[in-house]
Structure formats: structure tokens, C-alpha cells
C-alpha positions in Angstrom: 15.3 16.5 10.9 14.4 13.2 10.2 11.5 11.6 8.5 10.2 8.4 6.4 7.3 6.7 4.9 6.6 4.4 7.9 3.8 3.1 5.7 0.0 2.2 4.5 -2.9 2.0 6.4 -5.8 0.2 4.6 -9.2 2.0 5.8 -11.7 -0.3 5.5 -16.0 1.2 5.9 -17.3 -1.6 7.2 -17.0 -1.9 10.5 -15.6 -5.3 10.8 -12.3 -5.7 11.8 -12.2 -9.1 11.9 -13.6 -10.0 8.7 -11.0 -7.1 7.1 -7.7 -8.3 8.6 -8.1 -11.9 7.8 -8.8 -10.5 4.2 -6.1 -8.3 4.1 -3.6 -11.1 6.4 -4.2 -13.8 4.1 -4.7 -11.8 0.7 -0.8 -10.2 1.3 0.9 -13.4 3.0 1.0 -11.2 6.0 0.5 -12.5 9.7 -1.5 -10.6 12.5 0.4 -9.2 15.2 -2.0 -7.2 17.1 -6.0 -8.2 16.6 -6.9 -5.0 18.5 -4.9 -2.6 18.7 -6.0 -0.6 21.2 -9.2 -2.4 22.1 -11.3 -0.1 20.7 -12.1 -2.5 17.6 -10.8 -0.2 15.1 -7.1 -1.0 14.4 -5.9 -4.3 13.6 -1.8 -4.1 12.8 0.1 -7.1 10.1 3.8 -7.8 10.6 5.9 -5.5 8.6 6.1 -6.2 4.4 8.8 -5.3 2.4 11.1 -3.1 3.4 9.9 -3.2 6.9 7.1 -1.1 5.8 4.1 -0.7 8.5 1.0 -2.3 7.4 -2.5 -1.7 9.4 -6.3 -2.5 8.7 -8.3 0.5 10.2 -12.1 1.1 10.7 -13.0 4.5 9.1 -16.6 6.4 8.4 -15.2 7.8 4.9 -15.0 5.4 1.7 -12.6 3.1 1.5 -9.2 3.6 0.6 -5.4 3.1 1.9 -3.3 6.1 2.9 0.2 6.2 4.0 2.0 7.3 7.2 4.9 9.8 7.2 7.2 9.0 10.5 9.3 12.1 12.4 11.0 13.0 14.8 9.8 16.1 15.3 6.5 16.2 14.2 5.8 19.7 13.6 8.5 19.8 11.9 7.9 17.5 9.1 4.4 19.6 9.1 5.8 22.8 8.0 8.4 21.1 5.8 5.6 19.8 4.5 3.0 22.8 4.1 6.5 24.3 2.5 5.5 21.9 -0.5 1.5 22.6 -0.9 0.8 20.4 1.4 -2.4 21.4 3.8 -3.4 20.9 7.3 -6.7 18.7 8.2 -6.5 17.7 11.2 -5.3 17.1 14.4 -6.5 14.0 16.2 -6.2 13.3 19.4 -3.6 16.0 19.3 -1.0 12.9 18.2 -0.9 13.0 14.5 -1.3 15.3 11.9 -4.0 14.4 8.8 -3.2 16.1 5.8 -4.2 16.7 2.0 -1.2 16.5 -0.5 -1.7 19.2 -3.1 -2.0 15.7 -5.4 -5.8 15.3 -3.2 -4.5 12.0 -1.5 -5.1 12.4 1.8 -1.6 11.1 4.4 -0.7 11.0 7.9 2.2 12.4 9.3 2.8 10.1 13.1 5.6 9.7 15.9 9.1 7.8 14.6 8.1 3.8 15.6 11.2 1.7 16.1 11.0 -0.8 13.2 10.8 -4.9 13.6 12.3 -6.9 11.4 11.0 -8.4 8.1 11.3 -12.7 8.4 10.8 -14.6 5.8 7.8 -16.3 4.6 6.6 -19.7 5.8 6.8 -22.0 2.6 4.3 -24.9 2.0 5.1 -28.1 1.5 3.0 -29.0 -2.3 3.8 -25.2 -4.2 0.8 -24.1 -6.3 2.3 -21.0 -7.1 3.6 -17.5 -5.1 2.8 -14.1 -4.8 3.7 -11.1 -2.5 2.8 -7.8 -2.0 5.1 -5.7 -4.8 3.7 -2.1 -5.4 1.9 0.7 -4.0 0.6 3.1 -6.3 -0.7 6.3 -6.3 -3.3 7.2 -8.5 -3.0 11.4 -9.5 -5.6 13.1 -11.2 -3.8 15.2 -13.2 -2.5 16.4 -16.4 0.7 16.1 -15.8 2.8 13.8 -13.3 5.8 16.5 -13.6 4.4 18.4 -11.0 3.3 15.5 -8.6 6.1 13.2 -8.8 8.1 16.4 -7.8 5.7 16.8 -4.3 5.7 13.1 -3.8 9.7 13.2 -4.4 11.0 15.9 -2.0 7.7 14.8 0.9 8.8 11.2 1.3 13.0 11.9 0.3 12.8 9.3 -2.0 14.7 10.1 -6.1 12.8 10.2 -8.9 14.2 6.7 -10.7 12.2 7.7 -13.5 9.8 10.1 -15.2 7.6 8.2 -17.6 7.8 4.4 -17.9 6.3 3.3 -20.9 6.5 6.8 -23.0 3.1 7.8 -22.7 3.0 9.9 -19.8 0.8 7.7 -17.7 3.9 6.1 -15.3 6.6 7.2 -12.8 8.5 5.9 -10.3 10.4 6.6 -6.8 13.4 4.6 -6.3 13.1 1.6 -3.8 15.7 -0.5 -2.8 15.7 -4.4 -4.4 13.9 -5.9 -1.1 11.3 -2.8 -0.7 7.6 -2.2 -3.2 8.0 -0.3 -5.9 6.3 3.5 -5.1 4.7 4.1 -8.5 2.3 7.3 -9.8 -0.6 6.9 -12.3 -1.7 9.4 -14.2 -5.5 8.7 -14.3 -9.0 10.1 -14.9 -10.8 8.9 -11.7 -10.5 10.9 -8.1 -7.1 10.7 -6.4 -6.3 7.3 -4.5 -4.1 4.6 -3.2 -3.8 1.3 -4.6 -1.8 -2.1 -4.4 -0.1 -4.4 -6.5 -0.3 -8.2 -5.3 2.5 -9.3 -8.0 2.5 -13.5 -8.9 4.7 -16.0 -11.0 0.4 -18.0 -12.1 -1.6 -14.8 -12.5 -4.9 -17.4 -12.7 -3.7 -18.9 -9.2 -3.7 -16.2 -7.5 -6.6 -14.9 -9.1 -8.3 -17.7 -7.6 -6.9 -18.1 -4.3 -8.1 -14.4 -3.8 -11.5 -15.0 -4.9 -12.0 -18.0 -2.8 -10.8 -15.5 0.2 -14.0 -13.0 -1.0 -12.4 -10.6 -3.7 -14.1 -10.1 -7.3 -12.7 -9.5 -10.7 -13.5 -6.1 -12.0 -11.4 -5.6 -15.4 -8.9 -7.3 -17.0 -6.2 -4.9 -18.5 -3.3 -5.0 -20.7 -1.9 -7.8 -18.6 -3.4 -7.9 -15.1 -6.6 -8.1 -13.2 -8.1 -4.7 -11.2 -9.8 -6.8 -8.5 -12.1 -5.4 -5.5 -11.8 -7.0 -2.3 -14.6 -7.5 0.3 -13.8 -4.5 2.2 -14.2 -2.1 -0.9 -10.5 -0.9 -2.1 -9.2 -1.4 -5.6 -6.6 -3.5 -6.1 -4.5 -5.5 -9.0 -3.0 -8.7 -9.2 0.6 -8.3 -11.8 2.7 -10.6 -13.3 6.1 -11.3 -11.7 8.6 -8.0 -11.6 11.8 -9.5 -12.7 13.3 -6.0 -11.3 12.7 -7.0 -7.6 14.0 -9.9 -7.4 15.1 -9.7 -3.3 11.2 -9.4 -2.9 9.9 -12.0 -0.8 6.7 -14.3 -2.0 4.6 -16.5 -0.1 4.5 -19.9 -1.5 0.8 -21.1 -1.4 -0.2 -25.1 -1.1 -1.4 -26.8 -4.3 -5.4 -26.9 -4.6 -6.8 -29.9 -3.8 -10.1 -29.2 -5.8 -13.3 -29.6 -4.3 
């Protein structure tokens, strides 16, 4: 049986697909591949992220969030495998994929296997101000200990545990990723389970200002990074450049000419 992490869906509740796809395309430096997949005003496909991960903006009726998709050649066999790990079936939309709930509380989908497009290098601006890139997906887990969460997601995504306790405080764990892939992190939190993404940058102030110009808002400065809220409702973080990902392609943004 073959399965793999397909990528992530950015679930947006406001119903304005053009605005949502524009923000996330510009925030992440990814082009819009299909502005209206299916023609129903519900899905927009972005160009693949690092590691060829699929990224898609989706209009939903529930609260704004991110969820991950697992691709499988045999969907029913994969669903059965995930059930044996503790996940449960939620629904089977149109009979084509399964919505499931992890024992950590996260909703995710099991979808059909798709061929992946190669990731093209980002375009380079002539006058560079700063650089940024999508660097991590973080599964926020409302648990007393990350041990069970790490075991489930490691088995579900077929990714070995790379680090069970990054900072020695039991708050962060890491699954294995390649040098050209975003990090897959687990974080112990007090709020409801969710997934958020991190954008890395070599100029924190410039990147936060760029994202504010796109409609994002600052929420809080935590230690060394900014928590922000997208105009589509999702929380995300802007963090300093991560030297552990030297092969991650970075977007270069033009210098601002000022007012």
C-alpha cells in the first residue's frame, strides 16, 4: 500500500476566493496555478511548495484553519490503516475522499494519489530588500504530553520522529523532513488543536511590514517571532531564517520605494 503526505489545504470561511487566493499567493510567494478549480468558486490551486507539497485555498463553512491531506493509491486500505492508529472516519464527500479525525483532534483528508509537478525556483527581484519562504507546518496539539501525538503523526505520515523534545521543555517535537522540505513540527498548546504555518525571513521587520500591506495583522511578539493573523482568519508566524534548511528556496522581495 502506498501513501504520503500530499500537502495542505488553507480553509477560508469568508467566501471571497479571489481575495483569499491573492493573499496566500503573495504571502507565500507561490503563483496561482488554477484560480477556480472546478469552476464553483470554492478551490484555488497554488504552485507547489518546497518539497513538491500541494497547496490549495478552499472556501468552507466552518472556522478558518489549515488541514493536511494524505494521498493514497488505495483510499479504503489507507483509511483502515489510519483507523488502526486511532483515527476515526467523519464523512465521505461525493464518495471520492474521506474526512477523518486524528486522535489529537485534527481533521484531515485521505485523497486520491496525484502526480506531482516539479517545483520551479522562485523569480528573483532586481532590487532585493529581503527574503522569505514558507518554512514549516506546525500541528498544534492540546495534549499533556507530545509522546502519543508524535507516535500517531509519525505513523500516519510515514515520517520518523527526528526530535522528541527540541528545547528540552516538552513543548516542541519534530518529524523527519528533507533539506528542501518545510519542517513538520508538533507543538504542545493550550488552545484547540489546529495547524498553522511559519514563514521564515532574513529581515523580520521588513517581512511583517510586507504582510501587513497585504492585509495581515500583528497579534503578538513571542520570544523571537511574530504571531500574525491573515485576512482570511488563520493565525501564522513569521520567524527568523532557519539555517537547518539550506536548500529551501527563498523568495526575494523588491526594496520598498517608500510613500
